[in-house]
C-alpha positions as CSV (number, residue, x, y, z in Angstrom):
1,X,13.4,4.9,25.3
2,X,12.9,1.4,23.9
3,X,12.9,-1.1,27.1
4,X,16.5,-2.9,27.1
5,X,16.8,-6.7,26.1
6,X,16.5,-8.2,29.2
7,X,13.1,-6.3,29.8
8,X,11.6,-7.5,26.5
9,X,9.6,-10.9,26.6
10,X,7.5,-12.3,23.5
11,X,4.4,-10.8,22.4
12,X,1.7,-12.7,20.6
13,X,0.3,-10.9,18.3
14,X,-2.9,-12.6,15.5
15,X,-2.5,-10.4,12.5
16,X,-5.8,-10.8,10.7
17,X,-6.0,-10.5,6.3
18,X,-9.2,-11.6,5.2
19,X,-9.3,-10.0,1.8
20,X,-6.5,-9.1,-0.3
21,X,-3.3,-7.0,1.0
22,X,-0.7,-9.6,0.5
23,X,2.1,-7.4,-0.5
24,X,1.7,-5.4,2.8
25,X,1.1,-8.8,4.7
26,X,4.8,-10.1,3.4
27,X,6.1,-6.8,4.5
28,X,4.7,-6.8,7.9
29,X,5.8,-10.3,8.4
30,X,9.6,-9.9,7.6
31,X,9.2,-6.4,9.8
32,X,7.9,-8.3,13.1
33,X,10.7,-10.8,12.2
34,X,13.1,-8.3,13.7
35,X,11.7,-7.9,16.8
36,X,10.2,-10.8,19.8
37,X,6.8,-11.0,17.9
38,X,5.2,-14.5,17.9
39,X,3.1,-14.3,15.1
40,X,-0.2,-16.2,13.7
41,X,-1.9,-15.4,11.0
42,X,-5.8,-15.6,10.2
43,X,-6.0,-15.6,6.5
44,X,-7.9,-17.0,2.9
45,X,-5.9,-19.1,0.4
46,X,-6.2,-16.4,-2.1
47,X,-3.7,-13.7,0.1
48,X,-1.4,-16.9,1.6
49,X,-0.9,-17.6,-2.1
50,X,0.7,-14.8,-3.1
51,X,3.0,-14.2,0.2
52,X,6.7,-15.1,-0.8
53,X,8.9,-15.4,2.3
54,X,11.8,-16.8,3.6
55,X,12.0,-19.8,6.2
56,X,13.4,-17.7,8.6
57,X,10.9,-15.3,8.5
58,X,8.1,-18.1,9.3
59,X,10.1,-19.2,12.4
60,X,7.8,-17.3,14.9
61,X,4.9,-17.3,12.5
62,X,2.0,-20.0,12.8
63,X,-0.6,-19.9,10.2
64,X,-4.2,-20.3,10.1
65,X,-5.8,-20.2,6.6
66,X,-9.6,-20.5,6.0
67,X,-10.8,-23.9,4.1
68,X,-12.8,-24.0,0.9
69,X,-15.6,-25.9,2.8
70,X,-15.9,-22.9,5.6
71,X,-17.8,-20.3,5.9
72,X,-16.5,-16.8,7.3
73,X,-18.3,-17.1,9.9
74,X,-17.3,-20.1,10.8
75,X,-13.8,-19.2,10.2
76,X,-13.7,-16.7,12.8
77,X,-15.7,-18.7,15.2
78,X,-13.6,-21.7,15.4
79,X,-10.7,-19.4,15.8
80,X,-12.0,-17.3,18.7
81,X,-9.8,-19.1,21.3
82,X,-6.4,-17.7,19.3
83,X,-7.8,-14.2,19.3
84,X,-8.3,-14.7,22.9
85,X,-4.7,-15.6,23.4
86,X,-3.4,-13.0,21.6
87,X,-1.2,-9.8,23.7
88,X,-2.5,-7.5,20.1
89,X,-5.0,-8.6,17.6
90,X,-4.0,-6.7,14.3
91,X,-6.8,-6.5,11.4
92,X,-4.5,-5.7,8.0
93,X,-7.4,-5.0,6.3
94,X,-11.1,-5.0,7.3
95,X,-13.8,-4.5,4.3
96,X,-16.8,-6.9,5.3
97,X,-17.4,-9.3,9.0
98,X,-17.7,-6.6,10.7
99,X,-19.8,-7.6,13.6
100,X,-18.2,-11.3,13.7
101,X,-14.8,-9.6,14.5
102,X,-16.2,-7.0,16.6
103,X,-17.5,-9.8,19.0
104,X,-14.5,-12.8,18.4
105,X,-12.1,-9.5,20.0
106,X,-14.3,-7.8,22.4
107,X,-12.5,-8.3,25.5
108,X,-8.5,-8.5,23.6
109,X,-6.5,-5.3,23.2
110,X,-6.8,-4.7,19.4
111,X,-5.8,-2.2,16.9
112,X,-6.9,-1.8,13.1
113,X,-4.9,-0.3,10.2
114,X,-7.0,2.2,7.8
115,X,-6.2,2.2,4.1
116,X,-9.2,4.5,3.7
117,X,-9.6,6.8,6.0
118,X,-12.8,8.4,4.3
119,X,-14.6,5.4,3.4
120,X,-13.6,3.6,7.2
121,X,-14.4,6.7,9.2
122,X,-16.7,8.9,7.6
123,X,-18.7,7.0,4.5
124,X,-21.8,9.2,4.9
125,X,-20.0,12.6,4.1
126,X,-17.5,11.1,1.7
127,X,-19.6,10.1,-1.2
128,X,-18.1,10.0,-5.0
129,X,-20.0,13.0,-6.7
130,X,-23.4,12.5,-5.2
131,X,-25.2,15.2,-7.2
132,X,-24.3,13.1,-10.6
133,X,-25.2,9.4,-9.0
134,X,-28.1,9.6,-6.8
135,X,-29.7,6.8,-8.3
136,X,-26.4,4.5,-8.0
137,X,-25.8,6.1,-3.8
138,X,-29.3,5.0,-3.3
139,X,-29.5,1.4,-4.2
140,X,-26.1,1.5,-2.4
141,X,-27.5,3.2,1.1
142,X,-30.1,0.6,0.8
143,X,-28.1,-2.9,0.0
144,X,-25.4,-1.7,3.0
145,X,-27.9,0.4,5.4
146,X,-31.3,-1.0,5.6
147,X,-30.7,-4.5,4.5
148,X,-27.3,-5.2,4.9
149,X,-26.8,-2.8,8.5
150,X,-22.8,-2.4,7.1
151,X,-22.7,1.4,7.9
152,X,-23.8,0.6,11.9
153,X,-21.6,-2.8,11.8
154,X,-18.8,-1.0,10.7
155,X,-18.8,2.5,13.0
156,X,-19.5,-0.2,15.9
157,X,-16.3,-2.4,15.0
158,X,-14.5,1.0,15.3
159,X,-16.0,1.5,18.6
160,X,-15.0,-1.8,20.1
161,X,-11.3,-1.4,18.4
162,X,-8.9,-0.1,20.8
163,X,-6.4,1.9,18.5
164,X,-6.8,2.6,14.7
165,X,-2.8,2.7,13.0
166,X,-2.7,5.1,10.1
167,X,-0.4,4.8,7.1
168,X,1.7,7.9,8.0
169,X,2.5,11.2,10.0
170,X,0.1,13.4,7.3
171,X,-2.8,10.8,7.2
172,X,-2.3,10.7,10.7
173,X,-2.5,14.7,11.1
174,X,-5.4,14.7,8.5
175,X,-7.6,12.3,11.1
176,X,-7.0,14.2,13.7
177,X,-8.0,17.8,12.5
178,X,-11.0,16.1,10.9
179,X,-11.9,14.7,14.4
180,X,-12.9,11.2,12.9
181,X,-11.9,9.5,15.7
182,X,-11.2,10.6,19.6
183,X,-7.3,11.5,19.4
184,X,-6.5,8.4,22.1
185,X,-7.8,5.9,19.8
186,X,-5.3,7.0,17.1
187,X,-1.6,4.9,17.8
188,X,1.9,6.5,16.5
189,X,2.2,5.8,13.2
190,X,5.2,3.9,13.3
191,X,4.2,0.7,10.9
192,X,4.9,1.9,7.3
193,X,3.1,-0.3,4.6
194,X,7.1,-1.4,3.4
195,X,10.5,-1.1,4.7
196,X,14.2,-0.1,3.3
197,X,15.2,-3.3,1.2
198,X,19.0,-4.4,1.0
199,X,20.6,-2.9,-2.5
200,X,19.9,-4.4,-5.6
201,X,22.7,-5.4,-8.0
202,X,23.1,-2.6,-10.8
203,X,22.1,-3.4,-13.9
204,X,24.7,-5.2,-17.0
205,X,26.3,-3.1,-19.3
206,X,24.3,-4.4,-22.5
207,X,21.4,-2.8,-21.5
208,X,22.8,0.2,-20.1
209,X,22.0,2.4,-23.5
210,X,18.1,1.8,-22.9
211,X,16.2,3.4,-20.1
212,X,13.3,2.0,-18.4
213,X,10.9,2.9,-16.1
214,X,8.1,1.8,-14.6
215,X,4.3,2.5,-13.3
216,X,3.5,0.2,-10.6
217,X,-0.1,-1.2,-9.0
218,X,-3.3,-2.5,-11.3
219,X,-3.7,-0.4,-14.6
220,X,-6.9,1.5,-13.5
221,X,-7.9,5.4,-14.8
222,X,-9.5,5.9,-11.7
223,X,-6.2,6.1,-10.0
224,X,-3.4,6.9,-12.4
225,X,-3.4,9.5,-15.3
226,X,-2.0,7.0,-18.0
227,X,-3.3,9.6,-21.1
228,X,-0.9,12.3,-19.3
229,X,2.0,9.8,-19.7
230,X,1.1,9.2,-23.4
231,X,1.3,12.2,-24.1
232,X,4.2,13.4,-22.8
233,X,6.0,10.4,-24.0
234,X,5.1,11.2,-27.6
235,X,6.0,14.6,-27.1
236,X,9.2,13.1,-25.5
237,X,10.5,10.6,-27.5
238,X,12.3,12.5,-30.9
239,X,14.3,14.5,-28.0
240,X,15.4,11.7,-26.0
241,X,19.2,10.4,-26.9
242,X,18.4,7.0,-25.5
243,X,15.6,4.2,-26.3
244,X,12.4,4.4,-23.4
245,X,11.6,1.0,-21.6
246,X,8.1,1.8,-20.1
247,X,6.7,-1.2,-17.7
248,X,3.2,-1.3,-16.5
249,X,4.2,-3.3,-13.2
250,X,0.6,-4.2,-12.8
251,X,-2.8,-6.5,-14.1
252,X,-4.4,-4.8,-16.7
253,X,-7.0,-6.7,-17.5
254,X,-10.7,-5.1,-18.0
255,X,-11.9,-2.7,-20.8
256,X,-10.0,0.5,-19.8
257,X,-7.0,-0.8,-19.2
258,X,-6.7,-2.7,-22.4
259,X,-7.7,0.5,-23.9
260,X,-4.6,2.1,-21.8
261,X,-2.6,-0.9,-23.0
262,X,-3.4,-0.1,-26.7
263,X,-2.9,3.4,-26.7
264,X,0.9,2.8,-25.6
265,X,1.3,-0.1,-28.2
266,X,0.3,2.9,-30.5
267,X,3.9,4.6,-30.0
268,X,6.2,1.5,-30.2
269,X,9.1,2.1,-32.3
270,X,13.0,1.4,-32.2
271,X,12.7,4.3,-29.6
272,X,10.0,2.9,-27.3
273,X,9.2,-0.4,-26.3
274,X,6.1,-0.8,-24.0
275,X,5.8,-4.2,-21.4
276,X,2.2,-5.1,-19.7
277,X,0.8,-8.2,-18.2
278,X,-3.0,-9.1,-18.1
279,X,-2.8,-10.7,-14.8
280,X,-1.5,-10.5,-11.0
281,X,2.5,-10.0,-11.5
282,X,4.0,-12.5,-9.6
283,X,7.0,-11.5,-6.9
284,X,9.4,-13.2,-8.6
285,X,8.4,-11.7,-11.9
286,X,7.7,-8.1,-10.1
287,X,11.3,-8.2,-9.3
288,X,13.0,-9.7,-12.5
289,X,11.2,-6.4,-13.8
290,X,12.5,-3.8,-11.0
291,X,15.7,-4.9,-11.8
292,X,16.0,-3.6,-14.9
293,X,14.1,-0.2,-13.7
294,X,15.5,2.8,-13.7
295,X,13.2,4.9,-12.5
296,X,9.5,4.8,-11.3
297,X,7.0,7.0,-12.8
298,X,3.3,7.9,-10.4
299,X,1.3,10.5,-12.3
300,X,-1.3,10.1,-9.3
301,X,-4.8,11.5,-9.2
302,X,-5.0,13.0,-6.2
303,X,-8.6,12.9,-6.1
304,X,-9.8,8.9,-6.9
305,X,-12.6,6.9,-5.5
306,X,-13.0,3.7,-3.7
307,X,-16.0,2.2,-3.8
308,X,-19.0,4.7,-3.2
309,X,-16.4,7.1,-1.4
310,X,-14.2,9.8,-2.4
311,X,-10.1,9.2,-1.0
312,X,-7.9,12.0,-1.5
313,X,-4.4,10.6,-1.9
314,X,-2.0,12.0,0.7
315,X,-4.8,12.8,3.2
316,X,-7.1,10.5,3.4
317,X,-5.3,7.8,1.3
318,X,-2.0,6.6,0.5
319,X,-0.1,5.2,-2.5
320,X,1.6,2.3,-2.5
321,X,4.1,4.5,-4.2
322,X,6.3,4.9,-0.9
323,X,6.2,1.0,-0.5
324,X,7.6,0.8,-3.9
325,X,10.4,3.5,-3.2
326,X,11.2,1.6,-0.4
327,X,11.2,-2.2,-1.8
328,X,12.8,-1.1,-5.1
329,X,15.6,1.7,-4.0
330,X,14.4,3.1,-7.6
331,X,14.2,7.2,-7.3
332,X,11.1,8.7,-8.9
333,X,9.1,11.4,-10.7
334,X,5.9,12.0,-8.4
335,X,3.1,14.6,-9.7
336,X,3.3,18.0,-8.0
337,X,0.4,17.5,-6.4
338,X,1.2,14.4,-4.3
339,X,4.1,14.9,-1.2
340,X,6.1,12.1,0.0
341,X,6.8,12.0,3.7
342,X,9.9,14.7,4.4
343,X,12.5,11.8,4.9
344,X,11.7,10.7,1.2
345,X,12.4,13.9,-0.6
346,X,15.9,13.1,-1.3
347,X,14.8,10.4,-3.6
348,X,12.1,12.0,-5.4
349,X,11.3,14.6,-7.8
350,X,8.2,16.3,-8.6
351,X,6.7,17.3,-12.5
352,X,3.8,19.7,-12.6
353,X,0.8,17.6,-14.4
354,X,0.6,18.7,-17.8
355,X,2.5,17.0,-20.9
356,X,4.5,19.8,-21.1
357,X,5.3,19.5,-17.6
358,X,6.1,15.7,-18.0
359,X,7.8,15.6,-20.8
360,X,10.3,17.8,-19.9
361,X,10.8,15.9,-16.7
362,X,11.2,12.6,-19.0
363,X,13.5,14.4,-21.4
364,X,15.7,15.3,-18.8
365,X,16.1,12.4,-16.8
366,X,16.6,9.8,-19.3
367,X,19.3,12.5,-21.2
368,X,21.0,13.5,-17.9
369,X,19.9,10.5,-16.1
370,X,19.4,12.5,-13.1
371,X,17.1,9.7,-11.5
372,X,21.2,8.3,-10.6
373,X,22.2,11.1,-8.1
374,X,19.0,10.6,-6.3
375,X,19.7,6.5,-5.9
376,X,22.5,7.6,-3.7
377,X,20.1,8.8,-1.1
378,X,18.6,6.0,-0.6
379,X,21.3,5.3,2.1
380,X,20.1,8.0,4.5
381,X,16.7,6.5,4.8
382,X,18.1,4.5,7.8
383,X,15.0,5.5,9.7
384,X,13.0,2.7,7.3
385,X,15.4,-0.6,7.8
386,X,13.1,-3.1,9.0
387,X,14.6,-3.8,12.4
388,X,14.0,0.3,13.2
389,X,10.9,-0.3,12.4
390,X,10.3,-3.1,14.4
391,X,11.7,-2.1,17.7
392,X,9.4,1.5,17.3
393,X,6.4,-1.0,16.9
394,X,7.2,-3.0,19.5
395,X,8.4,-0.1,21.9
396,X,4.2,1.0,20.9
397,X,2.5,-2.8,21.8
398,X,4.5,-3.2,25.0
399,X,3.6,0.1,26.3
400,X,-0.1,-0.8,25.5
401,X,-0.1,-4.1,26.5
402,X,1.7,-3.2,29.9
403,X,-1.0,-0.1,30.5
404,X,-4.0,-2.3,29.3
């Protein structure tokens, strides 16, 4: 039961993001603005420059950003008084600086959001294809363990931090079943990466004949099966009643990504158009393109690699799909081996990960506009409204602060 408004007090929460998850920070600050949180954000320019928020959200946020002339160790040391003043230190991402962060927060209630379960909690047991990559792994172990002490420092950080927050219930249950950490260190997964946005204005009638689909996220063959999509679209175009527009809504800049883009360019015709980007997609441009999208496509590789570690989408790592679904309010075709959390089942459909299976689904969705019926189901996802997420998270944090 949540405390009444008379019992609630402001909770000072220091949010730490020293790496790259600007989109998650943007969503987190928006959610926290719906409850009595007073936030201090410790971050770096490359994150802050990509956070776009209205003044109302920033009303209770104080930002401390690392200067170009500072080392990270100096920045963390300078932030010690702020960290010590917090009711809760919330690490949104930790990829390095383990020892400095452990030391700076040892006496303060702390929580870390885990993005990559295997890499963070079970690195030695989770090397990606170890038997075929022995020289690379040997070099990695020497650099990270013998020389850099990263494994030791990371283990000590997770020992020092008070609580872990996993992205959702299925991943929380997976961690508990594996015994990666003690159950008492796992907080209830009440703070998803995203929240349900307000409904968007429908597209103008002039674009209704064309169907636009989007694949979100950085273009990389490790995470999504673009070859499958290319083959399926090639099989489908002559059977579609409407021209198809595909938006690769993420950066496509390296050699492999440019090869993906070029493969789709080979399909361009009056029935097919491609849109892609060679650099980061700014939030205003992302919003502009998403407004024209009819549905999303998620050709997820379930087994993926993060640095040297194998991760499994849906078990040890969450796809950005759930966030995109909630933020964009767009239905999605998802590879059948990946399952979204149960409340979202009403806004997705699944396809078999074969050219034939995806082609059949695409033709059905484009010709029969299946996505239009699913779009109405977003109104049933009130569980993900930002104010409801904020209330649940406030309740969790207040109990931890009080009991601590």
